[in-house]
N, C-alpha and C positions, 0 to 999 in steps of 0.2 A: 769470790765467785759471784755473790749477790751484787757487790759493787760494780763488777764488770758488766753484769746484765743491765743494771740501772744506767750505766754510762752508754750502753748500746741503745737503750730506749730513748734516752735523752738526745743522743746524736741523731736518731731517726726523726724525732720531732723537730729538732733544730733545722735539719736540712730540708724537710718537707715544708716547714713554715717559711724558710727563706725563698723557696721557689714560688710560693703563693704571693709574696709581696710584689708591689708594683716595680720597685727598683731591683735591678738584676743583681744577684749575688756577686761578690767581688771575684770569685773564681770562674764565673761564667762570662768570659770576655767576648764570646761570639767569634773569635778569630783563632784559627789553628796555628800552632807555633811553627817557626821555621825548621825546627828539628824533625817534625813530622813530614813536612814537604821535602826535606833533604832525603829522608828515608824513601818516600814515595818515588822520587826522581831517580833513585839508585837501585830500586828493586822492582821486579815484575809484579803485577797485580796478583793477588791470591786471596786467601781467606784471612780475615782479621777479626780480632776480639778487642773491644774497647771496654775496659773495666772502670766503673765509675763514670759512665759516659755523659752524665748530666743531661743537658738539653740537646745533645747529639751533634755539636759542632764538628768534632773531629771524625766521628763515624760518618757523617755526611761528606766531609772532605774526602775520606778514603773511598766512599762509594762513587763519588764524582770522578775518581781516577780509576774506576774499573774494579775495585775491590768488592768482594762479597763480605759484608760486615754484620756482626752481631754486637749490639751494645747492651750492657747490663748496668742498672743502677737501682738502688733501693728506695729512691724518692719517687713516689707515684706521679707527682706533678711534673717532675723533670722528664720522665718517660712520656707522659702525655704531650708535653711541649716538643720533645724530640720527634715524635711521630708526626706532629703537625708540620714541623720544619722540614722533615724528609719529604712529605707530600708536596709541600710548596716548592721544594728544590727539584722535584721530579725524579727522585732516586728511591730505590728500595733498600731499606735497612731493617734488620730484624732486631727491634728494640724489645728488651725483656726486663720486667720488674723482678729484681732478685738481689740476694745478698752475695757479695763477691767472696765471702768466706764459706758459702754453701752452694757450690756449683756442681754437685753430683749429677744433676739433670742434664748438664751441658756436655756435648760430645765434641772432641777435637778431630784432627789436629788443626791448629791455626798457624799460618805462616808468620803472622804478626800478632803479638799481644801488646796492647798499648795502654798505658796508665798515666794520665796527667793529673797527679795529685790525689789519687784515691788511697793508695797504700799507706801514705804517711798520716792519714786521718783515722786509720783503723784502731780499735782498742788493741792493746798489746796481746791479748789472748787470741785474737783472730788472725794475726799475721802469719803464723805457721800454717794454718789451714789455707789461707790465701796462697801462700807460696807453693803448697802441695798441689793446688789446682793449676797454677801456672805451669809447674813442671809436667803435670799430666796432659794439659791441653796444648802445650807448645809443640809444634812439629819438630822432628829431629834436627832439621837445619833451619828452624824458625828463629825469629828475633823477638825478644822481650824488651820493649822500649819504655823506660820508667822515669818519671819526674818526681823528685822528692824534695821536701824542705827539711832542714835539720834544726834541732833545738839543743840547748845545753842540757846535760843530764839532770841538772837540778830543776829545770823548768817543767815540772810534771804537768802543769795545766796548759801548756802551750801546744799549738799544733806543730807536728813534726816528729821526726824520729831521731834517735841517736845512732852513731855509726855502727854500733854492734847489732842493731836491729836488722841490718842487711845480711847478717849471717844466716838468716833462715833460707836464703836462696842457694847457699853453698852446701855441699860441693857439686850438686847436680847441675846447677847453672853457673856458667863462667862469665865473669865480667870482662867484656872485650873493649869497652870504651867508657870513659867517664869525663864529663865536662862540668866542672864546678863553676858556680857563679853566685849571684844574689837574687832572691825573689824580689821582683820590683814592687809588688803589692805589699809585702810584709817586711821587706828589708832584712830578711834572715838568710843564712847560707842555704844554698840549694844546689841540686845537681841533676843532670841528665845522665842516666845509666843505661848502657846497652848490654844485654845478656844473651848468651846462647847456651845450648846444652853442652856440657863438658864432656864431649865424646872424644875418645883417644884418637890421636892421629895415626896414620899408617905406620909411621916410624915408631911411635910409641907402642903400637900393637906388636910390631916385629920385635922390638926390644923386650916386651913382656914374654914373648915366646922364647 
C-alpha cells in the first residue's frame, strides 16, 4: 500500500515536470487521432468526458464539432495549457484539475467518455476505481472509447497493461469493437477499444421472462 502511494506521487511529479519542459511530451502530439474523428462523424454531438485530457487537444476537437466537453487531468500545467489553447481556439471546454480515480464530484451522464492513454498509465490499485466511475458516468446508450498500450506480464516497470487488466470493465461494460495495432511512439502492442453498457436486448429480456 505504501509502495502504491509512492508510485502515485512519483507519477504525479513526473507528469507535471514533463509539461513544464520546453519540449513537448511524446504523448502530447497536438493532433487528434482518426478514431476520434470517425466517432464524431458517425454520432450526433452530445456531452463528452475526456479522461487524462492533457493539454486539451481532443477535448477542443470535440468542442469544435459541437460537443459539450469536460476534460480532467491531474497535471496542473497541462490543465493550464489546455485552458489557454481553448481560449485561442474560441471554444468553451470545462477543464478540471482532478484524479481520474476520484471523480465522485463529477455528475453524468456522458454520451462519450474518451481516454487516449490514461488508463494504461494508472497504478494497478486505481484501475477498479477508474472503471467504477466510467460505469457510473457513461450514459445508458453512451460510448466509452479507450486507447491502451500493452506490456508483457513480466515487464512490471514498463508503461502499459496486461490483457487481464481489462477485466475491470466487465460485465457492466461490453466490448463492441477492438482494433489492434502497434503504438508508433513506443513500438509496443496497442489497441482501440469501444465499450457500451451491457444492457440486455429485447429478445434477451423476453427470453428471461
